[in-house]
C-alpha positions in Angstrom: 21.9 15.8 -9.6 24.2 17.9 -7.4 22.3 18.7 -4.2 23.4 22.3 -4.1 21.7 22.8 -7.6 18.6 20.7 -7.1 16.5 23.7 -6.2 16.8 25.1 -9.7 15.0 22.0 -11.1 12.8 20.9 -8.3 11.5 23.8 -6.3 9.6 25.6 -9.1 7.6 22.4 -9.6 6.8 22.2 -5.9 5.6 25.8 -5.4 2.0 24.8 -4.9 2.6 21.8 -2.7 1.5 22.1 0.9 1.7 19.7 3.8 -1.3 18.9 6.0 -0.4 16.9 9.1 -3.0 14.4 10.4 -2.3 15.2 14.1 -2.6 18.6 15.8 0.9 20.2 15.8 2.3 22.7 18.2 1.6 25.7 16.1 0.3 26.6 12.7 1.7 28.6 9.8 -0.7 30.6 7.6 -3.5 28.3 8.7 -1.9 25.3 7.0 -1.4 23.2 10.1 -4.0 22.6 12.8 -2.8 23.9 16.1 -3.3 23.1 19.8 -2.1 26.6 20.8 -4.8 28.9 19.6 -5.8 31.9 21.6 -2.3 32.9 22.8 -1.0 36.3 22.3 1.0 36.9 19.1 4.2 38.9 18.5 5.7 39.8 15.2 8.6 37.4 14.4 9.7 38.3 10.9 9.0 37.7 7.2 9.1 35.0 4.6 8.5 35.2 0.8 4.9 35.1 -0.4 3.9 31.7 -1.8 0.9 30.9 -4.1 -2.1 30.3 -1.8 -1.1 32.6 1.0 -3.7 34.9 2.4 -3.1 38.3 0.7 -4.1 40.0 3.9 -0.9 38.8 5.5 1.3 40.5 2.9 3.4 43.3 4.3 2.3 46.0 1.9 4.4 48.8 3.4 7.5 46.7 2.9 6.4 46.0 -0.7 6.0 49.7 -1.3 9.5 50.4 0.0 11.4 47.5 -1.5 9.2 45.8 -4.1 9.5 42.6 -2.0 6.4 40.5 -1.7 6.7 39.1 1.8 4.3 37.6 4.4 4.4 38.7 8.0 5.0 35.9 10.6 4.0 35.9 14.3 5.3 33.9 17.3 2.0 32.1 17.7 2.5 30.6 14.3 5.2 28.3 15.5 6.4 25.9 12.9 5.5 22.3 12.3 8.6 20.5 13.6 9.6 17.8 11.1 12.4 15.3 11.2 13.6 13.5 8.0 15.4 10.3 8.7 17.5 8.7 5.9 18.9 5.1 5.9 22.6 5.3 5.0 23.4 1.6 5.4 25.5 -0.3 2.8 22.5 -1.7 0.9 21.5 1.9 0.0 24.6 2.1 -2.1 23.3 -0.3 -4.7 22.6 1.1 -8.2 25.8 2.6 -9.6 24.9 5.9 -11.3 21.3 5.6 -10.0 22.2 4.4 -6.5 19.4 4.4 -3.9 21.3 6.7 -1.6 21.5 9.4 -4.3 17.7 9.3 -4.7 17.2 9.3 -1.0 19.4 12.3 -0.6 17.5 14.2 -3.3 14.1 13.2 -1.8 15.2 14.4 1.6 16.6 17.7 0.2 13.4 18.4 -1.8 11.2 17.6 1.2 13.3 19.9 3.5 13.0 22.7 0.9 9.2 22.3 0.8 8.9 22.5 4.6 11.3 25.4 4.9 9.5 27.4 2.2 6.4 27.1 4.3 8.3 28.3 7.4 8.4 24.9 9.1 11.3 23.6 11.2 13.3 20.7 9.7 15.7 18.3 11.3 17.7 15.4 9.9 18.6 12.0 11.3 21.1 9.6 9.6 20.5 5.9 10.4 22.3 2.6 9.7 22.7 0.0 12.4 22.6 2.9 14.9 21.8 6.5 15.1 24.8 8.0 13.3 23.9 11.7 13.5 21.0 13.9 14.4 20.3 17.6 13.7 17.2 18.7 15.7 14.5 20.7 13.9 15.1 24.4 13.2 13.6 26.9 10.8 16.6 29.1 10.3 18.1 29.4 6.8 21.5 28.6 8.2 20.1 25.3 9.6 18.7 24.4 6.2 22.1 24.9 4.7 23.5 22.6 7.4 21.0 19.9 6.5 21.8 20.2 2.8 25.5 20.0 3.5 25.0 16.9 5.7 23.1 15.3 2.8 25.8 16.3 0.3 28.4 14.4 2.3 26.2 11.4 3.0 27.5 8.0 1.8 26.0 4.6 2.0 28.2 2.3 4.1 28.3 0.0 7.1 25.7 -2.3 8.7 22.0 -2.1 8.1 18.9 -1.9 10.2 16.9 1.1 11.2 14.9 -0.6 14.0 17.5 -0.1 16.8 18.4 3.4 15.5 14.7 4.4 15.7 14.6 3.2 19.3 17.5 5.6 20.1 16.0 8.4 18.1 12.4 8.3 19.2 12.9 9.9 22.7 14.6 12.9 21.0 11.9 13.6 18.5 9.5 16.5 19.0 6.0 15.5 20.0 3.1 16.1 17.6 5.4 16.7 14.7 6.1 15.0 11.4 8.6 12.1 10.9 9.6 10.8 7.5 11.9 7.8 7.1 13.5 7.1 3.7 14.8 3.5 3.6 15.0 0.4 1.4 13.7 -1.6 4.4 16.3 -4.3 3.8 16.1 -5.6 7.3 13.9 -7.6 9.6 10.4 -6.2 9.2 9.5 -6.8 12.8 12.4 -4.7 14.1 11.7 -1.9 11.7 8.0 -1.8 12.7 8.8 -1.8 16.4 11.0 1.2 15.9 8.4 3.0 13.9 5.8 2.3 16.6 8.1 4.0 19.2 8.1 7.0 16.9 4.2 6.9 16.6 4.1 6.9 20.4 5.3 10.5 20.3 1.9 11.3 18.7 3.9 12.0 15.5 2.6 12.0 12.0 4.8 9.1 10.8 5.5 8.3 7.1 7.6 5.6 5.7 9.1 6.1 2.2 10.1 2.7 0.8 12.8 3.2 -1.8 13.8 0.3 -4.1 16.0 0.0 -7.2 14.3 -1.3 -10.3 16.6 -4.4 -10.2 15.2 -5.2 -6.7 11.7 -5.1 -8.0 12.1 -7.1 -11.2 15.3 -9.2 -10.6 16.5 -9.0 -14.2 19.6 -11.2 -13.7 20.1 -14.3 -15.7 22.5 -17.3 -15.6 25.2 -17.7 -13.1 25.7 -14.5 -11.1 27.8 -13.7 -8.1 26.0 -11.4 -5.7 28.2 -9.3 -3.4 27.2 -8.4 0.2 27.0 -4.7 0.8 26.8 -4.9 4.6 29.5 -7.4 5.3 27.8 -10.5 4.1 29.7 -13.1 2.1 29.3 -13.2 -1.6 26.9 -15.8 -3.1 27.3 -17.5 -6.5 23.7 -18.4 -7.7 21.8 -19.5 -10.7 19.6 -16.4 -11.1 17.0 -18.2 -13.2 16.4 -20.7 -10.5 16.5 -18.2 -7.7 14.2 -15.6 -9.3 10.8 -17.2 -8.4 11.9 -17.7 -4.8 13.2 -14.1 -4.6 10.1 -12.6 -6.0 7.9 -14.5 -3.6 10.1 -13.5 -0.6 10.0 -9.8 -1.8 6.2 -9.9 -2.1 5.8 -11.4 1.4 8.2 -8.8 2.8 6.3 -5.9 1.3 3.0 -7.3 2.3 4.1 -7.7 5.9 5.5 -4.1 5.9 2.2 -2.8 4.5 0.1 -4.6 7.0 2.2 -3.4 9.9 2.0 0.2 8.6 -1.8 0.1 8.3 -2.1 -1.3 11.8 0.0 1.6 13.2 -1.5 4.2 11.0 1.8 4.9 9.3 1.6 6.4 5.8 3.6 4.0 3.5 4.7 5.2 0.1 6.8 3.3 -2.5 9.5 5.0 -4.6 11.9 3.7 -7.3 15.4 5.1 -7.6 14.7 6.4 -11.1 11.4 8.1 -10.2 10.9 11.8 -10.9 11.7 13.4 -7.5 9.5 16.4 -7.8 6.5 14.3 -8.8 7.2 11.8 -6.1 7.3 14.4 -3.4 4.2 16.2 -4.7 2.3 12.9 -4.7 3.4 11.9 -1.2 2.4 15.2 0.3 -0.8 15.9 -1.7 
């Protein structure tokens, strides 16, 4: 799905999805996010389109009478939830051919950015893979959303893997009391990844890990003699897939169990996705 056309298929199905952060955030929008800044003076800051569920008392009726536009008034006190979406662009994310994990990750990130932006929230984007490759700090401007989508459009899976060290570099730059979502296949040392995520949690951030796997990785459908190619610089391996399968499935189960236990201990919301999942349903389920 071309990223610049995804909104035609995804956004109508997400119109009623809202996000409720666990931690108090620096501001609230239409009462949807708990705030630690109540009681301050408010100033008119602009409009956004009316969405199902908005308080009708916030509709700018004079504007509607003049222009037939159904918009909601925004105020300075209603500062946005500041969210950062991080996407793993290491070589392993390129697996899958026409259903590559990186394509699913790009579309998941674009859909989530759209949901947040439509609720007036500020969205940022970080690209990881061995190191922090790029970072766009959160902003709620329409021009910034376009920049995020363009960055996603150009994103390719390549180079070394590992998000742990990249998260250590990114964590000090993240807004406090915001939302952080990492989309990754977690093909790395679990301890390193969890250490990086705990640094993010230390910012009192609502942290969510979206674990993305291709169906081949979950079921290992290979048979007979197979040559496996390294996607991150590793040498190729010629293996008997039938003999390797039981070992691989045990190792994968142990890896996922360790990741799940670490996320529970750190109060990180862990969600699993497959590259062929319906993106709109996946996002709605994760944010419900």
